Structure formats: C-alpha cells, structure tokens
Wavefront OBJ file of the C-alpha trace (Angstrom):
o trace
v 135.106 79.838 99.177
v 136.131 77.871 96.104
v 132.501 77.710 94.947
v 132.150 81.449 95.364
v 135.437 82.158 93.536
v 134.448 79.947 90.625
v 131.052 81.665 90.424
v 132.440 85.201 90.080
v 131.713 86.646 86.622
v 134.699 89.009 86.561
v 137.567 86.852 85.275
v 140.255 89.132 86.735
v 138.716 89.034 90.216
v 138.075 85.310 89.897
v 141.787 84.716 89.207
v 142.761 86.871 92.199
v 140.450 84.906 94.488
v 141.676 81.526 93.276
v 145.297 82.645 93.611
v 144.567 83.891 97.137
v 143.223 80.466 98.069
v 146.373 78.776 96.761
v 148.805 80.928 98.783
v 149.778 80.773 102.439
v 147.030 81.994 104.769
v 144.261 81.389 102.201
v 141.418 82.585 104.450
v 143.132 85.874 105.210
v 144.056 86.475 101.560
v 140.587 85.578 100.296
v 138.939 87.812 102.901
v 141.203 90.708 101.936
v 140.084 90.502 98.301
v 136.431 90.105 99.280
v 136.367 92.915 101.835
v 137.803 95.495 99.461
v 135.006 95.628 96.881
v 131.843 96.147 98.949
v 129.575 94.718 96.257
v 131.511 91.446 96.192
v 131.428 91.198 99.987
v 127.648 91.512 100.008
v 127.348 88.800 97.344
v 129.636 86.551 99.378
v 127.535 86.993 102.495
v 124.344 86.304 100.578
v 125.900 83.194 99.074
v 127.024 81.994 102.507
v 123.583 82.581 104.003
v 121.948 80.688 101.144
v 124.249 77.703 101.725
v 123.250 77.715 105.429
v 119.570 77.819 104.497
v 120.026 74.950 102.026
v 121.857 72.909 104.659
v 119.132 73.468 107.249
v 116.459 72.511 104.720
v 118.356 69.348 103.819
v 118.751 68.414 107.493
v 115.063 68.994 108.076
v 114.115 66.756 105.155
v 116.562 64.039 106.234
v 115.404 64.115 109.851
v 111.728 64.905 109.308
v 110.678 61.310 109.992
v 112.221 61.502 113.466
v 109.910 64.397 114.403
v 106.638 62.718 113.464
l 1 2 3 4 5 6 7 8 9 10 11 12 13 14 15 16 17 18 19 20 21 22 23 24 25 26 27 28 29 30 31 32 33 34 35 36 37 38 39 40 41 42 43 44 45 46 47 48 49 50 51 52 53 54 55 56 57 58 59 60 61 62 63 64 65 66 67 68
C-alpha cells in the first residue's frame, strides 16, 4: 500500500493515502480513499496483480532447479 501511495501522480491524493496509512485503522482508511475514485481502484488492483505475478516469477526462478 505504501508503494502504491508513493507512486500516485496526484500529489493531493498521494497525501491523503499516506495520511490514511498513518491513522488508526490504516487498511480501512486506505481502502476508503481507493474505493471512491474508480480509476484509482482499478490501478491499485492492477498494481497488486502485477506484484503477485512478479512474486510467482521470482519463486519459479528460485525453485526452478528443484523441478529439473
């Protein structure tokens, strides 16, 4: 979530997201800001999916020798 917040181009939204993460219930606050603008929510989901894909690729490379 921090990576996503720091990658947002809109400085105003970026500040809101970072502030949300620093308050009580950071996940709930962050999600509230993300779910409101639909475009941002889609970018967040794409970013999350890409991180999963990168992780799987890394695991495959690290463990590839075990499968041969």
